[in-house]
Structure formats: C-alpha cells, structure tokens
N, C-alpha and C positions, 0 to 999 in steps of 0.2 A: 457392622460398627457397633458396639454397644453403646445405651442411650449414655451412660459415663463419658464416655469419648467422645459423645455426639456433644454435648454438655460444656466437656473441657476445650474442643474445637471452637464451638460458639463463643466459650469465654476469651479464646485467644484473638477470634477476628475482632470483637468490640473493644477488645484493649489495644489492638492495633488500632483501628480508627482511632480511637481515643487520644492516641500519641500524639497521632497526625495533626489531630484537633487541637492539643495543648501545644505543638509546635509552631502551628499556623494562625491563631488567633492571635499573639502579644505582635509578631512580624506585621497582621493583616491590620493592627490598630496604628503601629509605626507607618504605614505606608497612608492607612485616609488622616491621619498627622500631617505626616510632611509634604505628601503626592501634591496639595493643593500650594503649596507656597514656590515648589521647583517646577510642576510641570503645570498646572493651571488645574481646575475641577476636572474638566470633560476627560483631560486624558488621565488622569487620577481612577474616576469610575471606568471607564475602557482596564487601566491596569488592574483593578481589582476583580473586573468580572474573568478576566485571563487568567487571575491565579486563582480564581474561585473553580472553573474549567477545570483549569490541572489538577487541582484539590481531589476533584470529584475523578478524574481518570486515576489517577494515581492512587485511591483507595479502592476505586472498583478494583485495581490489579492485583494490589496488597490483600484483599480480600480471596478472590479467586487463587492466591499463592498461599493462603491456608486453607492446605483442603489434609487429606487424609494420609498422603505419602509426607506430607511436610510435618505432620505431629507426629509419624514413626520416627522420621530421622531425628526431632528434638528430643522425643524419649529415649532412644537410644545413646542419643549423645547425653544427656544431665541425669540419666538414672543408669547409672551401672550395674544396680542389682537388678534391672530388667534382663542384661546379658543377651541384650542386642537380638530379644526377640520378640520387640514389639508388634512385628509385623503379624503376630498371629492373632493379635487382638483384631484385625482389622480383614482377615482369611474370612470367604463365606465356602469356602471350598469345604469336603468331609476331611476332618484331623483325625490324624492316628492317636492311639490311647497315648501314647507319649505325648504329644501335641496338645490334647486337651489336660493334660496334667499340667504341663507346664503356661499353657493360657488359665486355667486357674491359679497358678502359683502368682500369674501376674497381675490379676483381677485384684487379689487379695492385698499384694505389696502396694498398690497404687491406691484401693480403697481407705488402708491404714495410713498410706503417708501419700497426701495428694501432691504432683507435681506443681512446681513453680518453674514453668518457661521463659518468664521473664528475663533477657538481659538483666546483669548487676549493674551493669555500668549505665542503663536507660535514664534512669532517675538522675542521676549529675549532670547527664548530658543538657536534659531537659531544663533541669536547675539552671545552667548556665545560658543557654539561648534564650530562658524566660529572663533572665538580669541583662545578659545583655541587648534583649528588646525595650526591656521597659527606660535603660538607661538612655537608650535613643529616641526611645519618646520623650522623654523629661527633656534631652536637647533639640528635641522640635517644637517644644514651646518656646524656644527661645528665637528659634533659626528666623532670618528673615526672608519675606517672601522677595523672589525676582522681579528686580526692579519693572521688565517689562508687564508684570501681573499684578504688580501697584498700582490703584489708580489716581489716577491726575490730579493733582490740585485744582480747584475751582480757580478761573484766573479771576482780580481785583473789578474789572471792568468788563463785562458782556458784549464777548465779540460782537462785528456786524455779522449778518446773516451768510454774503460772501464769505469774513473769515471762516465761519464756525462748517461751512461746507467741506469736505476733504477733496484735494486734488485729483481729479480723474484724467484719464487720458484723452487728449482731443485730438493725436495726430499722428500716426507710422510712417513713418520710412528708414528699411531696412537695405544696405547699398549692397550689395556682393560683386565681390572682384573676385574672379576665380584666376588660377595662376596661370602664367604665360605658357606652357606647353600644351595645355589641355584646348588650345586658342577658343575659346567660349567668349562670350562678349560680356562689360559690364551689365549688370540686369539691376533694377529696383523692385521693391515689393513693397507692400504695405500693411502686411501681415506677421508677426512677432515668430513665428513659425518657418523655417526655413529649410530646402532642401541643395547640398551646393557640395562641389567637389572638394577631394581631401587638400587643405592646404589655401581656399580661400579664403581673402583679407572678409570681413564683416564690420559695417560699419552701421550702428542705430544713432537716429535723430526722431527724439521723443518729442512731443510738446502735450501740456499741460494746460487744465482750464485757471488754474493758478499754479503758482510759482509754489512747488515744494519744498524742503528744507535737503533732504539727500533723496535719490533716486538710486535703485543696486539692481542689478540683475543677478537674482542667485540661483548658483545650480543647485542641482539633486543633491550631491554630496558634500552641502552648507557651504561650499567659497564662492566671492562674491565680485562680482565685475561692477566697478561704481563708474557713475557716468557723472561725466564733466558739464557744466550749465556753462552754453554758447550763447550771450544774447535770450532769444527766447525757445531757444532747444536745447535737450539734452542729450550727449552725443559721448557715445561708446563704440571701441573696436576691438575685434578677434579674430585671432588666425586660427580658424576652423581646423584642426587636427582631428578630432576623435567626434562622434555623436555624444548628445547628453539631452538632458531634460531641465529648462530653467524658469523662474516665474519671475514677473516684475513686483520691486517692493518699491512701494512708495512711501518716504518719510519712518521707512524703518519695518513698514507692515504691508501686506499683500491687499490689493483691494480684494471687496467681499467678491465671494464665491469667482476670484483669481484661476483659471486653468492654468495648467502645466504647458511651455508654449517647447517643440522641439526642433534643435538644430541637428540635420541627418546632414553627415560627411559621407559621401560618398566615395569607397575607396579607387583607388587610380589601378585597374586588372592587369595583369602583368598581361603581355605579348602572348601569342596563340602561333605556332607554325605549324602549319600542314604539307606533305608531300604531293604533287601534285606528279610526280616524273622522275622514278618509275614505278610503275600500277604496282611492285609488289618489293616488299624489305629485299629480299633475296633474289638475284638477278643473275644468269650462266652467257657467259662473253661466250657468242657465235663465234665461227673459225673466222669468218671475216669481220669481226669487227675490229673498227680500229678508234671509235670515238667513245662514251659513254655521254650521255646527257640526263640532266637532271636541274628540276622545278620547283622550285617552294614557294610558298603561299603563307604569308605571315600578315596577320591582324591585331588591332591593338583599337583599345575604345578613344585614345586620343591619338595616336599617330605613331608610325615606325619612323624608325630612322634612316636615312636614304641610302646609306648600305649598309652590308653585316659580312660578316666572317665564314667563308666555308672551309670546316675542317676536313682535310682528305686524310686517310692513315693508309699508306699500304703494309700489309701486312706481309713473311714471306716467310716461308722455313715453318716448321710441324713441332708442336711438343715442346722442350725447353730449349731447343736452337729457333724459336721463335724469332722474329726481329721486326722493327716497325720502323718506318719512315714517316713523319708527317710534315704538314705543310700548311698552311694559311692562304685562303685567295679570297680578298675581296673583291663582292660584288655590291653593282648598285641596282636598287629596284625600279620597279616601271608600274605606273598605276600610282592611285589616290596615296596620300599619308597614312590613315586607314587600314588601308586594305593594298601591300605591296605586293610584287612577282618579283624573286627573282630566278634565274636559270643559270648556266654552265654546260658548257661541254668540254668534258676531260680528254686530254691525249693519251689514250694507255701508252703508247710508246714512250714518247718522252715520260713519263712516269715512268717505267722503267718493268711496267708490267708481264710478268711471266708467268708460264701453264704453275697450276698448284696457287699462286697466291689469291689474296684476298684485296680487293680496292673498298674502303669504307669513307662515304663522307657525313657530313653533319653541317648542317648551316646555324646559325649561331645570331640572334638578332636583339636590337636591345629599344627601348623608348626613349621618347624623347624626355622626361623626368628629370630636371637639372640639379637635383639632390642626389642624383645616385640612378644610374640607370637599372631599369626590371632586363635581367635578360631570359631569352628563352632557347632552347636548342631543338631542332627537328630530331624525330625519330632515324636511327642511325640507318643509311641505305649504303647495301652492301655489294658489290660486283666482281663474281665468281669466278677464276679462272680454272675450269675442270683439272686437273691433272691427268697425265696419259693413262690409260687400264692399264691394271695390274694383271702380269701372267698369272695364273691359276696352278699354283702348283700343291702336290700334297692332297690331304682330302678337302671334301666342300666346305668343311668347315674353316680350315684353314683360308681357302681362299675367298671364304666372308668374311671373316677378320682384314684381309688384307683392304679388299672394297669398303668396309666400314671405316677403319680408322682415320685415315686422312679425311673424312666426313664429320669424323666423331669432332677432331680436336678444330677445324675449323669453325664451328658450330659451334666449341667451347669457348672460340674466341673471339667470336661476336657477343657470348654473355659477357665476357670479362671486361670487353669494352664498354657495354652497356651500363653495368655494374658502376665502371670508374665513373665514368659519365654523369650519373646519378650521383655519385658523393659529391661531387665538384659541384651538384647544383641543390642539395641539399637546404642551402640558406632561401632557396627561390621558390622551397616545396612547403605547404603547409605539411604539420605534423600525418595529416590522414592522406593527402596527396602522394608523401614519400612514401609512407606503409606501402599504400594500393600499388605503385610502380616496384618497390623492394617484392612485394609479394607476387608480381607480372614476373619478374626476372627468375623467383625462384620455380614458381612455376613451369620456367623454361626449362629450366635446370631438371627438375622433375623428368620432365619428357622426352628429354636428354638420354637421360640417364635409363629410362623405363625402355625407348627406343633402341640402344646398343645393347644394353646390358646382357640381352637375352645371346650377344656374339660373343661378348666377354666373358664368361662363365658365370655369370649373375646366376641365383636360383629367383 
C-alpha cells in the first residue's frame, strides 16, 4: 500500500470515529440531564458507563472494518475513473507491464483529484440527530423529578425518636397448606423463603416494631401483593403455582440490604410405569400355554389411583387384511399408594387367540390430582403365537422370503401401535421427551428395514 493510500485510510478511520463521537455526545448530555430525574443518580452513572463501554466496542469494530479491502471497494464504487482497478494499488505481487501502467495511471488520477469517501447524507443525519438531542435536552430542564426521588419536606414539628425510627420486621410466620392430594401436613415456618408443592396455599403473618402505613410483597417482575392489617399482624395469602423471587417493601421502600426471597413450587411429577412380567417386550407362546400373566409397578411422588386400565389388543391377519380387537380390563393395585403393583392373568382361549396372532397389552395409570389426572402408560408388551412353518418351494431365496415376511409385518404392526400410543400421549410429555420417544421408534423402524431389506431385494 502506498503512503498516499495509508494516509487516506487513516483519515477515513478518524473521520468515522469523529462521527460516532458527534452522534453520541449530545445524547450523552441528555441522559446525564434527564437520568437523575427519572432513575436516580446511581442508575444514571451505571447507564452512562455501559453506554461508554458500548461506544468503545463499536469504535474498535468500525476501526477494524475500515481496512484495505474496504478502501478498495469504496474507491471502485465512488470513482468510475478508476475503472474497477483499485485493487492494483494494494497488491504486493509482481505486476505485468500493462498492470504497472494501469497502476501509474490510477495514482496520477488520485493525486490530481483526491477522493471523498464520506456519505453525502451523513451531514444531514448528524444535524437532525444533534437538533433532536438539543430539543430534548432543553425539555429535560423543565422535566419534574420522580416523586420517589424528590426529598421529603421536613415536618413542622420534630417527631419523637420512636417515630423517626423506620418500621422493622419483628416476627415472621409463614403457614403452608399443601394440596389435599399430596397428603402432606400443614406446617409453619419463620422465614420468608419457602419450598412447597405446586398449588400450596401460602399465608404470611408479619409483625413490625411499629405500625407501618403499607406493606407489600413485590415480585421480581414488578407485580405486588399487598398485606392487610389485622390487629398487630399484617397478613396476605397466595396460591403457589410457579416459582418466583420477591422482596418485602415497608412504606413503599425495601429495608436496607433487603435480600430477595425465593418461593419454589415443587411440580407434581407424572406417574411412572415399569414392567415386572414378562421379562421381555416380545414373548412367544409355548405349545402348552393357555394363559399369559402380566405384572406392572406404578410409582408416583404423591400417590397412584387405586384402579388402573389394562388395554388388551388382539391383532389378527397380516398386511392390509390386519384387524384389531381391543378390550379394556380394570385392575386393582396392591401396596402403598405411591408404589402399587398391578397384575392380571389373560385367558388366551377366551380372547380368541389363534396361530399367527399377536396379543398386545399396555397398562394405563393416573395420579390423584383433582384438577386433572396425569396419565402414564407402560411400554407395549406382546405375546406372539407363531404361525405354522411354511413349506419351502422354489429357490432358497423364495423360501427365505416366505419365512421372513410374516415376521416383518408383525414387527411393523408393533411399531404402528407404539406410534399411535405416543401420539395419544403427546400432551403428557415434554417436547424433549416426545422427541426422544419418536427417535426411538424411528430407530426401530430403521432396524427392521435393514434386517429384512436384504430378503426383499433392497441393495
């Protein structure tokens, strides 16, 4: 890069920094004048420091952005007489005779007519911004200060020392009444932070060294819960649905060094169902088997309903001729309410099960929430009655297809049932859990395709 271009680039960099200063300085004066009236002195100083740090970062970025490539683009865009050849002024590689001649011509043109790279509209924009800032600065002179920031007028008669002392917290009683379905006892504590089941009723009873004018509980989002005076106590109650932070405010101001207090709502977890019997998801019927025993273990943090529903589906046929026969059986659990065992023995003959059929069972349980039960289902358990052995005909490949196709369609049937069950339970799962179960079904589908694709002509 020639000394002329270096000087031009340095001039454009400082011009850009000067424009940033010219834009920011009037508005900084506006913030310095108006901020103490609206936010107070401390917040205004913090805001100005943050703005200065942001300006320095912006100035550094703009300085780095104005480099040699930027200069070449600006020269080519603003100077048609350079014939889009400004990059020849920056290259350090050896040039051909024609390129050297072109570079000499460009240098001569630039020396005769120095370029002006500033935007024509930047001056007008800067003028409008400065005028707007000055008008707002003039209006800020007459802007009244916030009532909370104005000094209180001194009383005519000096109050007594007891009246001068601010009200301080003298006693705390926080009563927690959990929802009835949790079966937890009512308890009291003497701190402002609490951890309770979701839906609990909280009741505050506060006492102070002297009677304040107002007492409120201010949440972090700005909403407030006022306390009512009852004798010497100030009381309020709240149904805890979500966790949040709050601060105690006395006479409109928080006590000095008042910390944030946390109310944590413990969510009611949905039930969980585990399969105890059979040990495998897919079981094959033995020749002498007449019944099929299934057992499940349902757990919940607060309790499971005493009854559950066993969904029994008999799948018969194959391919498009497949048909389903669904039944529901009500089961009664045994054991403590938070950990119940459900068991049932299925009569295969009474269900009409025959060779080539699949029997699918799934247990559905729900908890004790009165505002809408949370439902959970177990994984599908399958009892398969293998079809009679097929007679091999033709080539070995044809025999392999005859043996594999029925098993393939029966496994595909299981995936279809699991997908339908997952769609029914979509609202009961979080998005991450629903995606995890969907991926698992997709993996099963892919395994089936890879396992049987070699017999169906897939490469």
